[in-house]
VEXDREN-2710 file (C-alpha; in Angstrom, 1 decimal):
% VEXDREN-2710
k/r/px/py/pz
1/MET/0.1/0.0/-0.2
2/LYS/0.9/3.5/-1.1
3/PHE/0.4/7.0/0.6
4/SER/-2.1/7.8/-2.0
5/ASP/-3.8/4.3/-1.1
6/MET/-4.4/5.7/2.1
7/ASN/-8.3/6.4/4.0
8/GLN/-7.5/10.8/3.9
9/THR/-10.0/11.1/6.8
10/LEU/-8.4/8.8/9.6
11/ALA/-4.8/9.1/8.2
12/HIS/-4.7/13.2/9.1
13/LYS/-6.5/11.8/12.8
14/LEU/-3.4/9.5/13.2
15/MET/-1.4/12.8/14.6
16/ARG/-2.7/13.0/17.5
17/LYS/-1.2/13.5/20.8
18/LYS/1.3/11.1/21.5
19/VAL/0.5/8.7/24.9
20/GLN/2.7/7.8/27.4
21/PRO/1.9/4.8/28.7
22/SER/4.3/3.1/32.0
23/MET/6.1/0.8/30.6
24/GLY/7.6/-2.2/32.8
25/GLY/8.6/-6.2/31.8
26/ASP/9.9/-9.1/33.4
27/PRO/11.9/-11.0/30.3
28/GLU/13.7/-14.3/31.3
29/PHE/16.9/-15.1/30.3
30/PHE/19.4/-18.2/30.4
31/VAL/23.1/-18.5/31.8
32/ALA/25.4/-20.4/29.6
33/ASN/28.7/-22.0/30.8
34/LYS/31.9/-22.2/29.2
35/ARG/30.7/-24.7/26.2
36/GLY/27.7/-22.9/25.9
37/LYS/25.9/-25.2/27.9
38/VAL/22.5/-23.8/29.6
39/ILE/22.9/-24.6/33.7
40/ASN/20.8/-23.5/36.3
41/ALA/20.4/-20.2/37.0
42/ASP/19.5/-20.3/40.6
43/ALA/23.0/-22.0/40.8
44/PHE/24.1/-17.7/40.9
45/PHE/21.2/-15.7/41.5
46/PRO/18.0/-15.9/44.6
47/SER/14.6/-16.8/44.0
48/LYS/11.8/-14.0/43.3
49/HIS/10.9/-14.2/47.2
50/ASP/14.1/-13.2/48.3
51/PRO/16.0/-11.3/44.7
52/LEU/18.6/-9.1/44.3
53/TYR/17.4/-5.3/44.1
54/VAL/19.7/-3.1/41.4
55/GLY/18.1/0.8/41.5
56/PRO/16.6/3.8/42.7
57/GLN/15.6/2.6/46.4
58/LYS/12.5/3.8/46.3
59/SER/11.2/1.4/42.7
60/PRO/14.2/-1.2/42.6
61/SER/14.5/-4.0/39.6
62/LYS/14.8/-7.3/40.9
63/LEU/16.8/-9.9/39.4
64/PHE/15.8/-13.7/40.7
65/PHE/16.1/-17.1/39.2
66/ASP/12.9/-18.1/38.0
67/GLY/13.1/-21.7/37.3
68/ILE/16.3/-22.6/35.3
69/GLN/16.0/-19.9/33.7
70/ALA/16.5/-16.1/35.7
71/GLU/14.2/-13.5/35.1
72/ILE/14.7/-9.7/35.6
73/ALA/11.4/-7.3/36.5
74/PHE/12.8/-3.4/35.6
75/CYS/11.0/-1.1/37.5
76/HIS/8.2/1.0/35.6
77/SER/8.9/4.6/33.6
78/ARG/6.9/6.5/31.0
79/CYS/10.1/7.3/29.4
80/ARG/11.8/4.4/26.9
81/ASP/15.3/6.0/27.5
82/ASN/14.7/5.3/31.5
83/VAL/13.5/1.8/30.5
84/LEU/16.8/1.0/29.0
85/THR/18.5/2.3/31.8
86/ASN/16.7/0.2/33.8
87/ILE/17.3/-2.9/31.6
88/ARG/20.7/-2.0/31.3
89/ARG/21.3/-2.0/35.1
90/CYS/19.3/-5.6/35.7
91/LEU/22.2/-7.0/32.9
92/GLU/24.9/-5.3/34.5
93/LEU/24.1/-6.7/37.9
94/ALA/23.5/-10.3/36.7
95/ARG/26.7/-10.2/34.4
96/ASN/28.7/-9.5/37.0
97/THR/27.6/-12.3/39.6
98/ILE/27.9/-14.7/37.0
99/PRO/31.3/-16.0/36.2
100/ASP/33.5/-14.2/33.6
101/ASP/33.5/-17.0/31.3
102/HIS/29.5/-17.8/31.6
103/ASN/27.4/-16.0/29.5
104/ILE/24.0/-14.7/29.7
105/LEU/22.3/-16.7/26.4
106/LEU/18.8/-14.8/25.4
107/LYS/17.1/-17.8/23.5
108/PRO/13.5/-18.4/24.1
109/SER/13.5/-22.0/24.1
110/SER/16.3/-24.5/25.5
111/LYS/16.5/-28.6/26.2
112/ILE/17.9/-28.5/29.1
113/ASP/20.0/-32.1/30.8
114/ARG/18.1/-33.8/32.5
115/THR/20.9/-33.6/35.6
116/ILE/21.0/-29.6/35.6
117/ILE/17.1/-30.4/36.2
118/GLU/17.8/-32.7/38.7
119/ASN/20.1/-31.2/40.9
120/ALA/18.7/-27.3/40.1
121/ASP/16.5/-26.1/43.3
122/PRO/13.6/-28.2/43.9
123/GLU/11.8/-24.2/43.3
124/ALA/13.5/-24.4/40.0
125/ARG/12.1/-27.8/38.9
126/ILE/8.7/-27.1/38.9
127/PHE/6.4/-24.8/35.7
128/GLY/5.7/-21.5/38.8
129/CYS/4.3/-19.8/36.4
130/ALA/0.3/-18.2/37.8
131/PRO/-2.1/-19.6/35.1
132/ASP/-2.3/-16.0/32.3
133/PHE/-5.6/-15.7/30.6
134/ASN/-6.5/-15.5/26.4
135/ALA/-8.1/-12.7/25.3
136/TYR/-9.3/-14.4/22.5
137/THR/-11.1/-17.7/24.1
138/ARG/-11.8/-16.3/27.5
139/ALA/-10.2/-18.9/29.2
140/VAL/-7.3/-19.6/31.1
141/ASN/-4.2/-21.0/29.3
142/THR/-3.4/-24.6/30.2
143/THR/-0.3/-26.1/29.7
144/GLU/0.1/-29.6/31.1
145/MET/3.8/-30.6/31.3
146/ASP/5.2/-32.5/34.3
147/ALA/8.5/-30.2/34.4
148/SER/10.6/-33.6/35.7
149/ARG/10.3/-34.7/32.2
150/HIS/9.6/-32.0/30.0
151/PRO/13.0/-31.5/28.6
152/PHE/12.6/-27.7/27.7
153/ARG/12.5/-24.6/29.1
154/TYR/11.2/-21.2/28.2
155/ALA/12.2/-18.0/28.2
156/GLY/9.3/-15.0/28.0
157/GLY/9.8/-11.3/27.1
158/HIS/6.2/-9.7/28.9
159/MET/5.9/-6.6/28.7
160/HIS/4.0/-4.8/30.8
161/LEU/2.0/-1.0/30.1
162/GLY/-0.3/0.8/32.2
163/LEU/-1.5/4.4/32.9
164/SER/-0.3/7.0/31.6
165/SER/-1.1/9.6/35.1
166/ASP/-1.7/8.3/38.1
167/TYR/-4.2/11.6/38.4
168/LEU/-6.4/10.8/35.7
169/LYS/-10.4/10.8/35.9
170/GLU/-13.0/8.1/36.5
171/GLU/-14.5/9.1/33.5
172/CYS/-11.6/9.6/30.9
173/VAL/-10.8/7.2/28.6
174/GLU/-7.6/6.2/29.5
175/TYR/-9.3/5.1/33.0
176/LYS/-11.9/3.1/31.6
177/LEU/-9.3/1.0/29.4
178/VAL/-7.6/-0.2/32.7
179/ASN/-10.1/-0.4/34.9
180/ASN/-12.7/-2.8/32.5
181/ILE/-12.3/-6.0/31.9
182/GLU/-13.3/-6.4/28.6
183/GLU/-11.1/-3.3/27.9
184/HIS/-8.2/-4.8/28.7
185/LEU/-9.2/-7.7/25.9
186/LYS/-9.5/-4.9/23.4
187/ILE/-6.1/-3.6/24.4
188/VAL/-4.6/-7.7/24.5
189/LYS/-5.7/-7.9/21.0
190/PHE/-5.1/-4.6/19.5
191/LEU/-1.6/-5.2/21.3
192/ASP/-1.9/-8.6/19.2
193/LEU/-2.0/-6.4/15.5
194/MET/0.1/-3.7/16.7
195/VAL/3.1/-5.5/18.3
196/SER/3.9/-9.2/17.4
197/ILE/2.4/-8.9/13.5
198/PRO/5.0/-6.3/12.8
199/THR/7.4/-8.2/14.8
200/LEU/6.7/-11.7/13.9
201/VAL/10.0/-12.3/11.5
202/LEU/12.3/-11.1/14.6
203/ASP/10.5/-13.7/17.2
204/ASN/10.3/-17.2/14.4
205/GLY/12.8/-18.8/15.0
206/THR/12.8/-22.8/16.0
207/GLY/13.1/-21.9/19.6
208/SER/10.1/-19.5/19.5
209/LYS/7.8/-21.8/17.5
210/ARG/8.5/-24.1/20.0
211/ARG/8.4/-21.7/23.2
212/ARG/5.1/-20.8/20.9
213/ASP/3.0/-24.1/21.2
214/LYS/3.1/-24.1/24.9
215/TYR/3.1/-20.3/26.2
216/GLY/3.1/-17.1/24.6
217/LYS/0.4/-17.5/22.0
218/ALA/-1.9/-14.7/20.8
219/GLY/-4.0/-13.3/23.5
220/CYS/-1.8/-14.0/26.3
221/PHE/-1.9/-12.2/29.2
222/ARG/-2.9/-11.1/33.0
223/PRO/-4.4/-8.1/34.2
224/THR/-3.0/-6.2/36.9
225/PRO/-3.7/-3.3/38.8
226/TYR/-2.3/0.0/36.4
227/GLY/-4.1/-2.1/33.3
228/VAL/-1.9/-5.2/31.0
229/GLU/1.0/-7.7/31.3
230/TYR/1.1/-9.1/27.9
231/ARG/2.7/-12.1/28.2
232/THR/2.8/-13.2/23.5
233/PRO/6.2/-11.9/22.9
234/SER/9.6/-14.4/24.1
235/CYS/12.6/-12.7/25.2
236/TRP/14.2/-11.3/21.4
237/TRP/13.7/-7.9/22.6
238/ILE/16.3/-7.4/24.8
239/LYS/19.1/-8.4/23.5
240/SER/20.2/-4.8/22.4
241/PRO/18.6/-1.7/23.6
242/MET/17.6/-1.2/19.4
243/THR/15.2/-3.7/19.7
244/THR/14.1/-2.9/23.2
245/SER/12.7/0.2/22.3
246/LEU/11.4/-0.8/18.9
247/ILE/9.2/-3.0/20.8
248/PHE/8.1/-0.7/23.1
249/GLY/7.6/2.3/20.6
250/PHE/5.3/0.2/19.2
251/ALA/4.0/-0.1/22.4
252/LYS/3.2/2.8/23.0
253/LEU/1.8/3.8/19.2
254/ALA/-0.5/1.1/20.6
255/TRP/-1.6/2.6/23.5
256/THR/-1.9/5.9/21.6
257/LEU/-3.8/4.8/19.3
258/LEU/-6.1/2.7/22.2
259/VAL/-6.6/6.0/24.4
260/ASN/-7.8/8.2/21.3
261/GLU/-10.5/5.8/19.7
262/LEU/-8.7/5.2/16.8
263/ASP/-8.2/1.6/16.8
264/THR/-11.4/0.2/15.4
265/GLU/-10.7/3.1/12.8
266/PHE/-7.3/1.1/12.0
267/ARG/-7.9/-1.8/11.9
268/ASN/-11.2/-0.8/9.5
269/ALA/-8.4/0.3/7.4
270/ILE/-6.5/-2.2/7.9
271/GLU/-8.8/-4.4/7.1
272/PRO/-7.4/-7.5/9.4
273/ASP/-10.2/-9.9/10.8
274/GLU/-9.1/-11.3/14.3
275/GLU/-9.0/-14.9/13.8
276/VAL/-6.7/-14.0/11.2
277/ILE/-4.7/-12.0/13.0
278/ARG/-5.0/-14.9/15.8
279/GLY/-4.0/-17.6/12.9
280/ILE/-1.2/-15.8/12.0
281/ILE/0.5/-15.4/15.4
282/ASN/-0.6/-19.1/16.5
283/GLU/1.0/-20.6/12.8
284/SER/3.9/-18.7/13.4
285/ASP/3.1/-17.7/9.6
286/VAL/5.5/-15.0/8.6
287/LYS/4.5/-14.8/4.9
288/SER/1.3/-13.4/5.9
289/SER/2.2/-11.2/9.0
290/VAL/4.5/-9.4/6.0
291/GLU/1.5/-9.1/4.3
292/MET/-0.6/-7.6/6.6
293/TRP/2.6/-5.4/8.0
294/LYS/2.8/-3.4/4.0
295/LYS/-1.1/-2.6/4.8
296/MET/0.1/-1.2/7.5
297/ARG/2.8/0.6/7.0
298/PRO/2.3/4.2/5.1
299/TYR/-0.1/4.5/8.2
300/MET/2.3/3.1/11.1
301/ALA/4.8/5.9/9.4
302/ILE/2.6/9.4/10.4
303/SER/1.0/7.8/13.4
304/GLY/1.8/10.0/16.5
305/VAL/4.7/12.0/16.9
306/ALA/8.4/10.6/16.8
307/ASN/9.4/9.5/19.8
308/THR/6.1/7.9/20.4
309/ASN/6.2/6.1/17.1
310/PRO/9.5/4.3/15.7
311/MET/8.0/4.0/12.0
312/ASN/8.0/7.8/11.7
313/LEU/8.8/9.5/8.6
314/ARG/10.5/13.0/8.4
315/SER/7.9/14.6/5.6
316/VAL/4.7/11.9/4.0
317/LYS/3.1/13.6/1.3
318/VAL/0.1/12.0/-0.5
319/ARG/-2.8/13.0/-3.7
320/GLY/-4.3/16.1/-3.1
321/GLY/-1.1/18.1/-2.4
322/LEU/-1.7/16.9/1.4
323/GLU/1.7/16.5/3.4
324/TYR/1.7/15.5/7.1
325/PRO/5.4/16.0/8.2
326/PRO/5.9/14.7/12.1
327/PRO/6.8/17.3/14.4
328/GLU/10.4/16.1/15.0
329/GLN/13.3/15.9/11.6
330/CYS/14.4/11.9/11.9
331/PHE/18.4/12.5/12.0
332/ILE/19.9/14.0/14.7
333/GLU/21.1/17.3/14.1
334/GLU/22.7/18.2/17.6
335/LEU/25.7/15.4/16.7
336/PRO/27.5/17.2/13.1
337/HIS/29.1/13.6/11.8
338/PHE/24.8/13.0/11.6
339/LYS/23.8/16.1/10.9
340/GLY/21.3/16.3/7.8
341/VAL/22.1/12.8/7.4
342/PRO/18.6/10.9/5.9
343/ILE/18.2/7.6/7.8
344/TYR/14.7/6.6/8.1
345/PRO/13.8/4.5/11.2
346/LEU/10.8/2.7/9.6
347/ALA/13.7/1.8/6.0
348/ILE/15.8/-0.2/9.4
349/PHE/13.3/-2.3/10.7
350/GLU/12.1/-3.4/7.0
351/TYR/15.6/-4.4/6.5
352/ALA/16.3/-5.9/9.4
353/VAL/13.0/-8.0/8.4
354/GLU/14.1/-9.0/5.1
355/ASN/18.3/-9.3/6.5
356/GLY/17.1/-10.7/10.2
357/LEU/17.7/-9.3/13.0
358/GLU/21.4/-10.1/13.7
359/SER/21.9/-6.9/10.0
360/ILE/20.4/-3.8/13.1
361/ILE/22.2/-6.0/15.9
362/SER/25.4/-8.3/17.0
363/LYS/25.4/-11.5/18.6
364/SER/26.6/-10.3/21.1
365/VAL/24.9/-9.1/24.8
366/ASP/28.1/-8.0/26.4
367/LYS/28.1/-5.7/23.6
368/GLU/24.9/-4.4/22.9
369/TRP/24.3/-3.8/26.4
370/TYR/28.2/-2.6/27.7
371/LEU/28.2/-4.9/30.0
372/GLY/31.5/-6.3/32.1
373/LYS/35.2/-5.7/32.2
374/LYS/35.0/-4.9/28.8
375/TYR/33.1/-2.2/28.5
376/LYS/33.5/-0.9/32.6
377/ASP/34.6/2.5/31.5
378/VAL/32.1/3.3/28.5
379/SER/29.1/5.4/29.2
380/PHE/25.7/3.8/28.8
381/TYR/23.1/6.5/27.8
382/GLY/18.7/5.6/27.5
383/SER/18.9/7.3/23.5
384/ASP/20.9/4.9/22.8
385/GLY/17.7/2.9/21.0
386/PHE/16.4/2.4/18.2
387/VAL/16.4/5.7/16.2
388/SER/20.1/7.1/17.5
389/LEU/21.7/3.5/17.3
390/GLY/20.4/3.1/13.7
391/TYR/22.0/6.4/12.6
392/LYS/25.3/5.2/14.0
393/ARG/25.1/2.4/12.5
394/PHE/23.9/3.0/9.1
395/ASN/24.6/6.0/7.9
396/ARG/27.2/5.2/5.6
397/ASN/25.5/1.4/4.6
398/SER/25.9/1.6/1.0
399/ASP/23.5/-1.5/0.6
400/PHE/21.3/0.1/3.8
401/LEU/20.6/3.1/1.7
402/LYS/20.0/1.4/-2.0
403/PHE/17.6/-0.6/0.5
404/GLN/15.9/2.2/2.1
405/GLU/15.4/4.1/-1.5
406/SER/14.0/1.1/-2.9
407/MET/11.5/1.3/-0.1
408/LEU/10.8/4.6/-0.6
409/LYS/9.9/4.9/-4.5
410/GLU/7.0/1.1/-3.1
411/LEU/5.6/3.7/-0.2
412/TYR/5.6/7.3/-2.8
END
């Protein structure tokens, strides 16, 4: 779909003011020894009942073992920069807690040796998650597995989204979204469309598919007092500040459209059937997810403002002379090296979709998050997210620039 094919009335509405929800999460990871073999995390971390704390004393993040894997529960923020900083603190604590020759392993699933399971803490030998729910079936998700015999363990990337203010009035749309179970179902189904459909191709390896068969199907969530815990994604997104910023950017955009009551119009423009979306996610149907994304992307490119929407384009002209320029440019003007360099985050995302996640980030978690002794003197700034890191990595990549030019011709 081109910009000129969009519903023009909806296109104007999508430039509404951003909404900044509270963002948090409790992603999981594995610990691997120097031979790359996954070992039980309880060898290094305490249980969730007595976790390690890091960050501000008033609202610290937590690190603990949860089954064979480890888990971080990072404190909430309404700013993605702060979210990145909170996650890095947890990963840095984990990196400093495990031996130097061991690694943080971000795999959606891993086969575990029976001896590791047998020798783990009794609490780690069970599947301890409290039940979660399915927004489509309105039922509790049940997974019947004997943890002592099941050879695989799974690492989720659960996301928490909540109110943009603690002082909202009861009659406002956002307050009603959070305090009504029917609205919870609507939020979760919209997150399936706005978060899991675009990123399915990045969360679709063998391990992701195996996890999705047991956990993380479409519509998987838990209600919370402040919003929802969206449990469909795996841990893939904490591989880098770039991917973390990307997925929360999609989530913030979804929240913005919900609060501005544009979700139904957006759905009608894309024409996605709920059961089709559910089937694409549950069946790991990448081809169909990419086809749906192509219908979504011109609308995504003009929605919200730059720091709400990771897909924002600098200037969009459509049929009839209408133009949708986002309020902020898509380059880093304050850094001379990047001044005026036209690198579009929409193109960075699509480049990753076409060429794989490792075309935009490295395999090393330590390198991406500046963890461990090697990076002890490197300053980490939360603003090193999807957009800024993308500029730094792609402004001189000739293959990427050709790709971007081709993509823009498709859209215009």
